[in-house]
C-alpha positions in Angstrom: 0.0 0.0 0.0 2.8 2.4 1.0 4.7 1.8 -2.2 1.6 2.2 -4.4 0.8 5.6 -2.9 4.3 7.1 -3.2 3.9 7.5 -6.9 7.4 6.2 -7.8 9.1 2.8 -7.7 10.5 1.8 -4.3 12.3 -1.5 -3.4 10.3 -3.4 -0.8 12.0 -3.6 2.5 11.9 -2.7 6.2 13.1 0.9 5.5 10.1 1.8 3.4 7.7 0.5 6.1 9.5 1.8 9.2 7.6 5.1 9.2 4.2 3.5 9.3 2.7 2.2 12.5 -0.7 0.4 12.7 -2.5 0.2 16.0 -4.7 -2.8 16.0 -7.3 -3.3 18.8 -6.8 -6.6 20.6 -9.3 -9.4 19.8 -10.6 -7.5 16.8 -11.2 -8.7 13.2 -7.7 -7.5 12.3 -6.0 -8.8 15.4 -7.8 -12.1 16.2 -7.0 -14.3 19.2 -7.9 -17.9 19.9 -10.6 -19.2 19.7 -11.7 -16.7 17.0 -12.3 -18.0 13.5 -9.8 -16.7 10.9 -11.2 -18.5 7.9 -10.6 -16.5 4.6 -8.3 -14.0 6.4 -5.7 -14.4 3.6 -8.1 -14.1 0.8 -11.0 -11.8 1.8 -10.2 -10.0 5.1 -6.8 -9.0 3.6 -8.5 -7.4 0.6 -10.7 -5.3 2.9 -7.7 -4.2 4.9 -6.0 -3.1 1.8 -9.0 -1.1 0.7 -9.2 0.6 4.0 -5.5 1.5 4.0 -5.7 2.8 0.5 -8.5 5.2 1.4 -6.8 6.2 4.6 -3.5 7.1 3.0 -5.5 8.7 0.1 -6.7 11.4 2.5 -3.1 12.6 2.8 -2.0 11.8 -0.8 -5.2 12.0 -2.9 -3.3 12.7 -6.1 -1.6 9.3 -5.8 -4.5 7.2 -4.5 -5.8 4.7 -7.1 -9.4 3.6 -7.2 -10.3 0.4 -5.4 -9.8 -2.9 -7.2 -12.2 -5.8 -7.1 -11.6 -6.5 -3.4 -12.2 -10.2 -3.4 -10.8 -13.5 -4.6 -14.2 -15.0 -5.6 -13.3 -18.2 -3.9 -15.1 -21.2 -5.4 -14.9 -24.7 -4.0 -16.7 -27.8 -5.5 -16.6 -31.4 -4.3 -18.4 -34.6 -5.0 -18.1 -37.9 -6.8 -16.8 -37.8 -10.4 -19.4 -39.7 -12.5 -16.7 -40.6 -15.0 -14.7 -42.8 -12.6 -16.6 -43.0 -9.3 -13.8 -41.3 -7.4 -14.2 -38.4 -5.0 -12.9 -35.0 -6.1 -12.5 -31.6 -4.6 -11.5 -28.4 -6.5 -10.8 -24.9 -5.4 -10.1 -21.9 -7.5 -10.1 -18.1 -7.3 -11.3 -15.8 -10.1 -9.7 -12.5 -11.2 -11.5 -9.3 -11.6 -11.1 -5.6 -12.4 -8.1 -3.5 -11.2 -8.8 0.0 -10.0 -7.7 2.8 -12.3 -5.0 5.2 -11.1 -3.7 8.7 -11.9 -1.4 7.4 -14.6 -3.8 5.1 -16.5 -6.7 2.7 -16.6 -7.0 -0.5 -14.5 -6.3 -3.9 -15.9 -9.1 -6.3 -16.7 -9.4 -9.9 -15.5 -6.5 -9.9 -13.0 -5.9 -10.6 -9.3 -4.9 -7.6 -7.2 -3.1 -7.4 -3.9 -3.4 -11.0 -2.9 -2.7 -14.0 -5.1 -0.3 -16.9 -5.6 -2.5 -19.0 -7.9 -2.3 -19.6 -11.7 -5.1 -19.3 -14.2 -6.0 -23.0 -14.8 -6.3 -23.7 -18.6 -9.8 -24.8 -19.5 -8.5 -27.9 -21.2 -6.7 -29.0 -18.1 -9.7 -28.3 -15.8 -12.1 -30.3 -18.0 -9.7 -33.2 -18.2 -9.2 -33.5 -14.5 -12.7 -32.6 -13.1 -16.3 -33.3 -14.1 -16.9 -29.8 -15.5 -17.5 -28.1 -18.8 -16.5 -24.4 -18.9 -19.4 -23.0 -20.9 -18.2 -19.4 -20.7 -15.0 -17.6 -19.7 -14.3 -14.1 -20.6 -14.2 -10.4 -19.8 -17.3 -8.9 -18.2 -17.5 -5.9 -20.5 -18.6 -2.6 -19.0 -18.2 -3.7 -15.3 -15.2 -1.3 -14.7 -16.1 2.2 -13.4 -16.1 5.1 -15.8 -13.7 8.0 -15.4 -10.8 9.9 -16.9 -9.1 6.6 -16.5 -11.5 3.6 -16.6 -11.5 0.8 -14.1 -10.6 -2.7 -15.3 -13.4 -5.1 -16.2 -14.2 -8.2 -14.2 -14.5 -11.7 -15.5 -17.4 -14.1 -16.1 -16.6 -17.8 -15.5 -19.4 -20.4 -16.0 -18.9 -24.1 -14.9 -21.4 -26.7 -15.9 -21.4 -29.8 -13.6 -21.5 -33.2 -15.1 -22.8 -34.8 -11.9 -24.2 -33.9 -8.4 -21.8 -32.0 -6.2 -21.6 -29.5 -3.2 -20.5 -26.0 -3.9 -19.1 -23.4 -1.5 -18.7 -19.7 -2.5 -16.8 -17.2 -0.4 -16.9 -13.8 -2.1 -17.1 -10.1 -1.2 -18.2 -7.0 -3.2 -21.6 -8.6 -4.1 -23.7 -5.6 -2.9 -21.4 -2.5 -3.1 -18.9 -2.3 -5.9 -15.3 -1.0 -5.6 -15.3 2.8 -5.2 -13.8 5.2 -7.7 -11.4 7.9 -6.8 -11.1 11.6 -7.7 -14.6 11.7 -9.2 -14.4 8.3 -11.0 -17.4 6.0 -10.9 -17.6 2.8 -8.9 -17.0 -0.5 -10.4 -19.9 -2.9 -10.8 -20.5 -5.4 -7.9 -19.9 -9.0 -8.5 -22.6 -11.7 -8.9 -23.0 -15.3 -8.0 -25.6 -17.1 -10.2 -26.9 -20.7 -10.3 -28.4 -21.4 -13.7 -30.7 -24.5 -13.6 -32.9 -25.4 -16.6 -32.2 -22.0 -18.1 -33.4 -20.1 -15.1 -31.0 -17.8 -13.2 -31.0 -17.8 -9.4 -28.9 -15.0 -7.8 -27.0 -16.2 -4.7 -25.4 -14.4 -1.8 -21.7 -13.8 -1.6 -21.1 -16.5 1.0 -23.1 -19.7 0.6 -23.0 -23.5 0.4 -25.5 -25.4 -1.8 -26.0 -28.6 -3.8 -26.0 -28.9 -7.6 -27.0 -31.6 -10.0 -25.9 -32.6 -13.4 -26.4 -29.9 -16.0 -26.4 -27.0 -13.4 -24.2 -24.0 -14.2 -22.3 -22.0 -11.6 -21.7 -18.5 -12.9 -19.1 -16.3 -11.2 -19.2 -12.7 -12.3 -16.4 -10.8 -10.6 -16.5 -7.1 -9.8 -15.0 -4.4 -11.9 -12.5 -1.9 -10.7 -13.3 1.7 -9.8 -12.6 4.5 -12.2 -10.2 7.4 -11.6 -10.9 11.1 -12.3 -13.9 12.7 -13.8 -14.7 11.4 -17.3 -14.6 14.0 -20.0 -18.0 15.1 -21.2 -19.0 13.8 -24.6 -21.2 15.8 -26.9 -24.0 14.2 -29.0 -23.8 17.1 -31.5 -21.7 16.9 -34.6 
């Protein structure tokens, strides 16, 4: 966060962080103690902490503060019995989204921001190893916030199950999208959708449910916020 807001490259190290002190209340969400649950701390709580720090530092350095990025890892876990071989399977993936725009340019589309150490699994490898069909995977056009510099777009990833399974989704930014900066517009919130027999059912950000063969899990990740006021466009010639 500190490096991003300085506006110039800086090698990561203790020196660059020594001037910053965080006071964290004991036994709080950001300073948990046993027996508190810390599930998803590395993937979701960490994203919210980053957002809060970005906005806090942005009060002092508004010209350097980028808009907020997707703010979630869109965690998707599926498990069941593979109908192709009768063996149990479990699969976990994260889905990229929109990066917030900044003072120097637009945000990137379809990427992970702030926290990630996972690769983008090729569709062919996924379908070979697990009882899925990837029926749609691409950029969620228009989900990035408008601005002088536009926020990056999120992704849409649809998985059709070949057999019954249990699904757990752990996502943020399903109600309020990532905020813009310096007059830029917010990015679109994400959506979790179960498509059964052609009918869409919108799901909450955090949920566990059962699916059957032919059901489609559609993860639509948030877009990044825009930066700066978008120039006015005239409809007159």
